[in-house]
N, C-alpha and C positions, 0 to 999 in steps of 0.2 A: 163356700158352698154351705148351705142349710140342713140343720137338724136330723142329722142321721147318724149312728154311731159307727164304730169299727165293723163291725158284725154284720150291718147292713149294707156295707160298700164291698169291702174287701173278701174276697171269696165270692159273691154274688153273681148269678148269673145275669141280673140286670146291669152291671157294670162290665164288661168287657173290655171298655178301652181304657178304664182306671187300672184294671188289674193287670192289663197288658204294662201299662205304665210302670206298676209298682214292681212288675218282674224286670222291666228293663233297667228301671233306676232306682231309685231309694224308697222306701215305706219306713217311716217311726212306727213300730209294734205298740208302744206304751206311752202315747202323746194324748193330752187331755186339756178341752175346754174349763174356763176358771168357773164359769156361773151358769146361771140361766134368768132371764130369757137371752135373747138373741144381744141388743145392745150390749150390756156391761160387756160381753164377749169381745165386741168389734173394739169399744174403747180400752178394754185390758191389752189387747192385740196391737195397739198403735199408740197406747202413752205409758205401759208399764202397770195401771191401774184401773181399778172399774170406776174412779173417781166418785165412788158413792152413788152410783146408777143403780139401779133395783129393777126397773120397768124398761117398757121401747117407748117410751113418751118421746115426742118429738123435738127438736134443735128448742123449742120456746119454752119447754120443760128442761131439758137435760142439758142445755149447753154448759161447756166447761172451760174455763181458763187455762188449764193444763197444757204444760207442753206437751207435745207428740212428736212423733217421728216425721211429720210432713214439717213441723216447722223446725225440724233441726236440719233442714236441707230445702232454704228458702230457693225459690224458681228451680227446683232439681228435681220437684215429685210431680206426679197426675194420679189423681184417681177418678177412673171409670165406672159408670154406673149404668146397666143396660136399661132401656126403657124410660129412663129420665127424660122428663119432654123438654127441657132446658138446662143451661147450666147453673149447678150450684142449686138445685132443687132442696127445698127444706122442710116438705111433705108430702104424703104419698100422694101418688098418682097412678092409677091403672096398676099396670105390675112393677110397677116401681116403689120399694120401701123404704123410706127414708133411714129408718134404723139399721139395714145392710149400710152405709153409706157415711162412714165417721168423719171423715174428714168437716162434713157441714156442722158437726156440733162442738168444734175446736173454735173459741172467739178468736184464737191468736191468727186464724186465716182468713177471718173476715173480709179483709182486703184484697186476697189472693184467692177466693173462691170462685167468683166469676170467670177468672182464667184457669184454673188446675183442676176443677171437680167438671168434669163432663159428661155427655152422653157416651155411650159407650160406640165407637166409629167400626165398622165393617174390618177397617184395617189400622188397629191401633199404632201410633208409635209409643215408645216407651221413655222413660225415664230413669233417671237414676235410683227410684223407686218409684214402683208404678202399682197402684192398688186396683183389683177389679170384682165388680160384684155384679153377678148376673141377675137378671129379674127372677122374680119369685117362682115363676115356674121352673126357667133353666137351674137355678140355683138347688133345686129339689124339695124347697120348702112347701108348693102346692101342688107338685107333681111328681111323679115318679122317679127313682132312680135312677130307671132306664132314659128319662125324658133327659136328665142333666148330663149322663154320661155320652149320649149324641150329641149334645151342645158343646162339651168339653172336645170332643172326636172334632168337632167343626172348629172350633175356635184354637185348641192348644198348638195344632201345627204351624199356625200363623207367627206364632210367638218362637217356635222352635226354627222358622225359616229365617229368623232377625239375624243380622251380620253379628250383634253382639253375641247372640247364644252360639252361633256358629264357631265362634273364635275364643270361646270359653269365658267371655266377661259377664254373663248373665246366668242365674239361678231362677228358677220358678219355682213355687211353692203352691199347692193346691191343700187346701183343708176345710172344714166344717166347723162352723161358729159352736155348735154343742151337739148332742145328741138329743133322743128323743125326750129327756126327762128322767135318765137312771142318775144313780147316786153316784157313780163312777165318773160318766162324761168322759168317754175313751172315744176319741173320734180319730178318722184316717187325715195323717199328713204325709203326701208325696212330693219328694224332693227331685227338679230335674235339672241337671248340669253336664256339663261336658266333663266334669272331673268326678262326678257321684260314680263309685262302682258299681257294676251291673249288680242289681237284684241287693243292694246294701238292706238290710233290716237290723240297723240299730233296736236293741231293747231296752235302753235306758228310760229313765220318765223322765218325759218331757211334758211342757205346756204351752198355751200362748206366749206366755211370757219369755218362753225358751225361743221361741219363733223370731217376735222382736230383737231378744239379743243376738239372735245368729245373724239379723239384719244388719243391725247398728254396725255390730263387730266388721263384716262384709264391708260396710260403707264407710267403715274409720271414725263412728259416731260413739259419743259416750251412752252407756246404756240408761233407760228413763226407768226410776222407778223401781218396782220388783223385777225388772229383767236384770237387773248388776246381780240380782241373787241367783239368776235362774241358768241353769247348764246350757251352753251353748251348743249348737248341734252341728257347729265346721268340723270339728274331727268326725264325729261320726258320719258326715257326709263327705267327707274328703273335698270340703268348700274352700 
């Protein structure tokens, strides 16, 4: 999700579904993005570093040869982007923002991009690692929090109905790339899994690097770059 801080979502009347999920599942209360603007956060979240990127330029400007969680899982990942016109789209189009689709920036994925970076279908399948980017309206970038909340209310139950989730083999994380521009950059992180204690609210300091570390730990991968020194959230959420 996009560009809203913790207080804009948690406790907001505009986000009844998200707040219900936070009460029923887990919520990190001191979770922070890494930078501004959007793209450095997406790269940090998937590679453990901003890779020196400081703007939202497309892959022609900001491509990186760094390893990522995608390249750690050859053939076992998928990245979905809503409103992308075709597979592996490397430029903005309508409500699709390439800066919110980090997989297309990694040159190591060039040969796999057409196969694994896909428009978001109505009923997505899931892989060992699945990344989902809603479009510019549904991610709350260009539309109100209430719009994103309604979209998630329609989308998340499709994931909760998956056999792997019901059998306790899948975790779902919902977070925002950055806040609206404050120095603190505190954003919501909601964790859903069968093992997460109801209403869990760990207060430890976590970042996007912590989410990468958590995901890599769960998948048996070595943590990349700054994720190696970031605290995992596995224990905090019972994952």
